[in-house]
DRENZAKOL-420084 format. One record per atom (N, C-alpha, C): residue number from 1; residue in one letter; atom name; x, y, z. Coordinates in Angstrom, 1 decimal. Layout:
// residues N
 seq type atom   east  north     up
 NUM    A   CA      X      Y      Z
...
//
This chain:
// residues 79
 seq type atom   east  north     up
   1    M    N   17.9   13.0  -16.1
   1    M   CA   17.7   12.1  -15.0
   1    M    C   19.0   11.8  -14.3
   2    T    N   19.0   11.8  -13.0
   2    T   CA   20.2   11.5  -12.2
   2    T    C   20.6   10.1  -12.3
   3    T    N   21.9    9.9  -12.5
   3    T   CA   22.5    8.5  -12.6
   3    T    C   22.6    8.0  -11.1
   4    V    N   22.1    6.8  -10.9
   4    V   CA   22.2    6.2   -9.6
   4    V    C   22.9    4.8   -9.7
   5    K    N   23.9    4.6   -8.9
   5    K   CA   24.6    3.4   -8.8
   5    K    C   24.5    2.9   -7.3
   6    I    N   24.3    1.6   -7.1
   6    I   CA   24.3    1.1   -5.8
   6    I    C   25.3   -0.1   -5.7
   7    Y    N   26.2    0.0   -4.8
   7    Y   CA   27.2   -1.0   -4.5
   7    Y    C   26.6   -1.8   -3.3
   8    S    N   26.5   -3.1   -3.6
   8    S   CA   25.8   -4.0   -2.6
   8    S    C   26.3   -5.4   -2.6
   9    T    N   25.8   -6.2   -1.7
   9    T   CA   26.0   -7.6   -1.7
   9    T    C   24.7   -8.3   -1.6
  10    P    N   24.6   -9.6   -2.1
  10    P   CA   23.3  -10.3   -2.1
  10    P    C   22.7  -10.6   -0.7
  11    T    N   23.6  -10.6    0.3
  11    T   CA   23.1  -11.0    1.6
  11    T    C   22.9   -9.9    2.5
  12    C    N   23.1   -8.6    2.1
  12    C   CA   23.0   -7.5    2.9
  12    C    C   21.5   -7.0    3.0
  13    P    N   20.9   -7.1    4.2
  13    P   CA   19.5   -6.6    4.3
  13    P    C   19.3   -5.1    4.1
  14    W    N   20.3   -4.3    4.4
  14    W   CA   20.1   -2.9    4.1
  14    W    C   20.2   -2.6    2.6
  15    C    N   21.0   -3.4    1.9
  15    C   CA   21.1   -3.2    0.5
  15    C    C   19.8   -3.5   -0.1
  16    K    N   19.1   -4.6    0.3
  16    K   CA   17.8   -5.0   -0.2
  16    K    C   16.8   -3.9    0.1
  17    K    N   16.8   -3.3    1.3
  17    K   CA   15.9   -2.2    1.6
  17    K    C   16.1   -1.0    0.7
  18    A    N   17.4   -0.7    0.5
  18    A   CA   17.7    0.5   -0.4
  18    A    C   17.2    0.2   -1.8
  19    K    N   17.5   -0.9   -2.4
  19    K   CA   17.0   -1.2   -3.7
  19    K    C   15.5   -1.3   -3.8
  20    A    N   14.9   -1.8   -2.8
  20    A   CA   13.4   -1.9   -2.8
  20    A    C   12.8   -0.5   -2.7
  21    Y    N   13.5    0.4   -1.9
  21    Y   CA   13.0    1.8   -1.8
  21    Y    C   13.1    2.5   -3.1
  22    L    N   14.3    2.3   -3.8
  22    L   CA   14.5    3.0   -5.1
  22    L    C   13.4    2.5   -6.1
  23    D    N   13.2    1.2   -6.1
  23    D   CA   12.2    0.6   -7.0
  23    D    C   10.8    1.2   -6.7
  24    E    N   10.5    1.3   -5.4
  24    E   CA    9.2    1.8   -5.0
  24    E    C    9.0    3.3   -5.5
  25    K    N   10.1    4.0   -5.5
  25    K   CA   10.0    5.4   -5.9
  25    K    C   10.2    5.6   -7.4
  26    G    N   10.3    4.5   -8.1
  26    G   CA   10.5    4.5   -9.6
  26    G    C   11.8    5.0  -10.1
  27    V    N   12.8    4.9   -9.2
  27    V   CA   14.2    5.4   -9.6
  27    V    C   15.0    4.2  -10.2
  28    A    N   15.4    4.4  -11.4
  28    A   CA   16.3    3.5  -12.1
  28    A    C   17.7    3.5  -11.5
  29    F    N   18.3    2.4  -11.3
  29    F   CA   19.6    2.3  -10.8
  29    F    C   20.4    1.2  -11.4
  30    E    N   21.7    1.3  -11.3
  30    E   CA   22.6    0.2  -11.7
  30    E    C   23.2   -0.4  -10.5
  31    N    N   23.0   -1.7  -10.3
  31    N   CA   23.5   -2.4   -9.2
  31    N    C   24.9   -3.1   -9.4
  32    F    N   25.8   -3.0   -8.5
  32    F   CA   27.1   -3.6   -8.5
  32    F    C   27.2   -4.5   -7.3
  33    N    N   27.4   -5.8   -7.6
  33    N   CA   27.6   -6.8   -6.6
  33    N    C   29.1   -6.8   -6.2
  34    V    N   29.4   -6.2   -5.1
  34    V   CA   30.8   -6.1   -4.7
  34    V    C   31.4   -7.3   -4.1
  35    A    N   30.5   -8.3   -3.8
  35    A   CA   31.0   -9.6   -3.3
  35    A    C   31.6  -10.4   -4.5
  36    E    N   31.2  -10.1   -5.7
  36    E   CA   31.8  -10.9   -6.9
  36    E    C   32.6  -10.0   -7.8
  37    D    N   32.3   -8.7   -7.9
  37    D   CA   32.9   -7.8   -8.8
  37    D    C   34.0   -7.0   -8.1
  38    M    N   35.3   -7.5   -8.2
  38    M   CA   36.4   -6.8   -7.4
  38    M    C   36.6   -5.4   -7.9
  39    K    N   36.4   -5.2   -9.2
  39    K   CA   36.6   -3.9   -9.8
  39    K    C   35.6   -2.9   -9.2
  40    A    N   34.4   -3.3   -9.1
  40    A   CA   33.4   -2.5   -8.4
  40    A    C   33.7   -2.3   -7.0
  41    Q    N   34.2   -3.3   -6.3
  41    Q   CA   34.5   -3.2   -4.9
  41    Q    C   35.6   -2.1   -4.7
  42    E    N   36.6   -2.2   -5.5
  42    E   CA   37.7   -1.2   -5.4
  42    E    C   37.2    0.2   -5.7
  43    E    N   36.3    0.4   -6.7
  43    E   CA   35.7    1.7   -7.0
  43    E    C   34.9    2.2   -5.8
  44    M    N   34.1    1.3   -5.2
  44    M   CA   33.3    1.7   -4.0
  44    M    C   34.2    2.2   -2.9
  45    I    N   35.2    1.5   -2.6
  45    I   CA   36.1    1.9   -1.5
  45    I    C   36.8    3.2   -1.8
  46    K    N   37.2    3.4   -3.1
  46    K   CA   37.8    4.6   -3.5
  46    K    C   36.9    5.8   -3.4
  47    I    N   35.6    5.7   -3.8
  47    I   CA   34.7    6.8   -3.7
  47    I    C   34.1    7.1   -2.3
  48    S    N   34.1    6.1   -1.5
  48    S   CA   33.4    6.2   -0.2
  48    S    C   34.4    6.1    1.0
  49    G    N   35.5    5.5    0.8
  49    G   CA   36.4    5.2    1.9
  49    G    C   35.9    4.1    2.9
  50    Q    N   34.8    3.4    2.4
  50    Q   CA   34.1    2.4    3.2
  50    Q    C   34.2    1.0    2.6
  51    M    N   34.2    0.0    3.5
  51    M   CA   34.1   -1.4    3.1
  51    M    C   32.7   -1.9    3.2
  52    G    N   31.9   -1.2    4.0
  52    G   CA   30.5   -1.6    4.3
  52    G    C   29.6   -1.2    3.1
  53    V    N   28.5   -2.0    3.0
  53    V   CA   27.5   -1.7    2.0
  53    V    C   26.1   -1.5    2.7
  54    P    N   25.2   -0.9    2.0
  54    P   CA   25.3   -0.3    0.7
  54    P    C   26.0    1.0    0.6
  55    V    N   26.5    1.3   -0.5
  55    V   CA   27.0    2.6   -0.9
  55    V    C   26.3    3.0   -2.2
  56    L    N   25.7    4.2   -2.1
  56    L   CA   25.0    4.7   -3.3
  56    L    C   25.7    5.9   -3.8
  57    D    N   25.8    5.9   -5.2
  57    D   CA   26.4    7.1   -5.9
  57    D    C   25.2    7.7   -6.6
  58    I    N   24.8    8.9   -6.2
  58    I   CA   23.6    9.5   -6.7
  58    I    C   24.1   10.8   -7.4
  59    G    N   24.3   10.7   -8.7
  59    G   CA   24.8   11.9   -9.5
  59    G    C   26.1   12.4   -9.0
  60    G    N   27.0   11.5   -8.5
  60    G   CA   28.3   11.8   -8.1
  60    G    C   28.4   12.1   -6.6
  61    K    N   27.2   12.2   -5.9
  61    K   CA   27.2   12.4   -4.4
  61    K    C   27.1   11.0   -3.8
  62    I    N   27.9   10.8   -2.8
  62    I   CA   28.0    9.4   -2.1
  62    I    C   27.1    9.4   -0.9
  63    V    N   26.4    8.3   -0.8
  63    V   CA   25.6    8.0    0.4
  63    V    C   26.0    6.7    1.0
  64    V    N   26.5    6.6    2.2
  64    V   CA   26.9    5.4    2.8
  64    V    C   25.8    4.9    3.7
  65    G    N   25.3    3.7    3.4
  65    G   CA   24.2    3.1    4.2
  65    G    C   22.9    3.5    3.6
  66    F    N   21.8    3.0    4.1
  66    F   CA   20.5    3.3    3.6
  66    F    C   19.9    4.5    4.4
  67    D    N   20.3    5.7    3.9
  67    D   CA   19.9    6.9    4.5
  67    D    C   18.8    7.5    3.7
  68    K    N   17.6    7.2    4.1
  68    K   CA   16.4    7.5    3.3
  68    K    C   16.3    9.1    3.1
  69    G    N   16.6    9.8    4.2
  69    G   CA   16.5   11.3    4.1
  69    G    C   17.5   11.8    3.1
  70    K    N   18.7   11.3    3.1
  70    K   CA   19.7   11.8    2.2
  70    K    C   19.4   11.4    0.7
  71    I    N   18.9   10.2    0.6
  71    I   CA   18.5    9.7   -0.8
  71    I    C   17.3   10.6   -1.3
  72    D    N   16.3   10.9   -0.5
  72    D   CA   15.2   11.7   -0.9
  72    D    C   15.7   13.1   -1.3
  73    E    N   16.6   13.6   -0.5
  73    E   CA   17.2   15.0   -0.7
  73    E    C   17.9   15.0   -2.1
  74    L    N   18.8   14.0   -2.3
  74    L   CA   19.6   14.0   -3.6
  74    L    C   18.7   13.8   -4.8
  75    L    N   17.7   13.0   -4.7
  75    L   CA   16.8   12.7   -5.8
  75    L    C   15.6   13.6   -5.9
  76    D    N   15.5   14.5   -4.9
  76    D   CA   14.4   15.5   -4.9
  76    D    C   13.0   14.7   -4.8
  77    I    N   13.0   13.7   -3.9
  77    I   CA   11.8   12.9   -3.7
  77    I    C   11.0   13.6   -2.6
  78    K    N    9.7   13.9   -2.9
  78    K   CA    8.8   14.4   -1.9
  78    K    C    7.9   13.3   -1.4
  79    N    N    7.8   13.2   -0.1
  79    N   CA    7.0   12.1    0.5
  79    N    C    5.6   12.5    0.6
//
């Protein structure tokens, strides 16, 4: 199974959509709240070059934003 991490904040609507989408598809993920976890925030910026959320790490591949097509492709989700 592919490891999925999502870097998010509690107030970000796109983060909520991304997490809800992963839940809907039955994909387990580890959530990192970068508003409170400075280590996770630094890691997110290092891997993505971005300050914006959500950032998803899907098996080592980085997706910035809620890009459903890219998420589906990396997780081999067929609609």
